[in-house]
Every structure is written in C-alpha cells, then in structure tokens.
C-alpha angles and dihedrals in degrees: 000000000000116000093206098092091047092048091049091051092050090048092051093045091053091047091050091050092048094048092046090052092049096047094042093052097040107112096230102043099084094044092049091051090049088049091053090055098040099043095043094050094041095051091045091052091048091050091050091049091050095048120094133187113196123205090260089065133259108218091218129141108239094196092053091047090052091051096049090113090074087078089066100031091059091062091057090047089052091053091048093050094046093050090050089077109008089060088063091052093049092052096038091240090125088078090058091046094052093043090055093042110031093180097090096186088054090054092051092045091051092049090049093049096049093043092049091051093051094046092047090053095047092040092053092052091045094049094046089052091049094050091047090051090051092048092052100039108034098064089061090057099055101278094127137133088260087066093042099265123121119202112276111266133171086220087073109089099222092045091049090050091050092049097044091042090053091055091050089047091059091048091052091049087055092052092046090051093046090052092048092049091049089052100049099025092209123106099213094044093047094048090048092050094049096045089045091054091048102045104024098067094056091046093052091044090053094055102041115094098203105096093201092054091043092054091046091053090050090051096052101034109103094222101039091045097041096048091055083088088073095063117106098165134046093023092159091064095054118109087228135014113261099257093038089055091052087049090059090055090047089054090052090050093047092049091049093049093046091049093046092046092050093050090045089058097043105045135056121264 
C-alpha cells in the first residue's frame, strides 16, 4: 500500500495545527473576530431602527434591512484574512513557515481552512444577532402583518437563505482577501485591492447612465453580485438570482486563491 496518501494527510494535519496555533495566538485575531460580530450586529440594528414602513406600504425587504451590517462586517473580515498571511511576510516568519512545511499549497490550504472556520463561526453569530435585531425592532417601525410583513424567522425559507447566504458571503470574502494578500504580500496594498473590488463596482454602477452597462457591472461586481443572496422580495428585478450571485463571488475567491497559490509556489519567500 502506498504511503503517499497517509503522508499527505499527516502533512495537512500538521499544517492545520500550525495555522490554528498562529491565528489563535496572534494578538489581533480575537479582537477582529469580536469586531466582525459587534459591528455587523450594531449596524444591522441601526438600519432596522432607521427603517420605516408607512400604512401606504414601503416596498422594502425586511431581511435585507436586517442584514445591512454585512456591508461593514466584510471590511473587518478582509483585514483579518489579509493579516493572516501578510503579517508573516512583514515579520519574515513566512520563511520559517515554508522551511517547516515545504509544500506551499498545503500551507495556503491550511490557512484557508482555519480562516474559513473562524469566519463562519463569527459570521453565524453576527448574522443571528442581526436577524434577531430585525425581528425585535422592525415591527415597531411599521413592518407588521397589517402591512404584509411577518416577523423575521429562520423558519421562513427565503429568510434562512438570506441569513445562511450572508454567512457564506463573509467566508468567501475572507478567501478572496487571503488570495489577494498572498499575491501582493503587502497588507496595505491587499486591503486596498479587496476594498476597491468590493465598493468600486457599486459606485461606478450608480453613476453610469447606460442601464445595460449598469446591470453588467452589478452582475460581475463581487459585492453587488454576492449580496443578491440576501434578497427575499423582488427577485425578478435582481441582476442575478441569489445563488448565482453568490457563485460569482465564489469565482472571484477561487481566482484569487489560484493566483496567489501559483505565485506562492513560483517565487521566493
């Protein structure tokens, strides 16, 4: 029996343990994860408190309002993911990491797995807090059954999809950021690239007058496409269906990781 599969498994297990130890003991990791939860839930609660639905009707999506905090939480996730690898480049620790674990793709895969697990955990808490805030606050602002709105509940299929999709969205943002940071190896540059990709497409789409171009930008932008998963009303007007939009973000994340992994293998530490 070949020992290669067993050796690869041992190598991955060791890499996962090493990356978990590094991320867990890094001084900023815990505070950034707390910030993801706190800022996401706080902004979502503020958005719910600011929304109103008069008796004439409002045509708003209560689930999307309650998940507004994702717009801010994703920026913290991007910073966390970038620092997961760029911090090693800035301190020179990456040389030690690659000397101890010569399989560079294994190192990147382990970083991605540990980072994804942490972001999924923090994202789940943040999204649950956001949905709870919306459920408690929105009825007092006109989002009642009299206006055609039932209380937000994860037992409702579209709301569950919006909530679960938002958690997956944050995880994909983390992978996109990790890939970008692996590519450029500089914290400030990587954060700038990721935030530019996220926020620039919606800004450009808002100012162009050509509706066809505007829709195309919304379809390819990682944030505008990915956050389509939050919509529970007016799905026919979306530039992409909810899961297709999340698929666009997944393609961005995969491309960033593939590019970063290739450069990690080809160039010196």
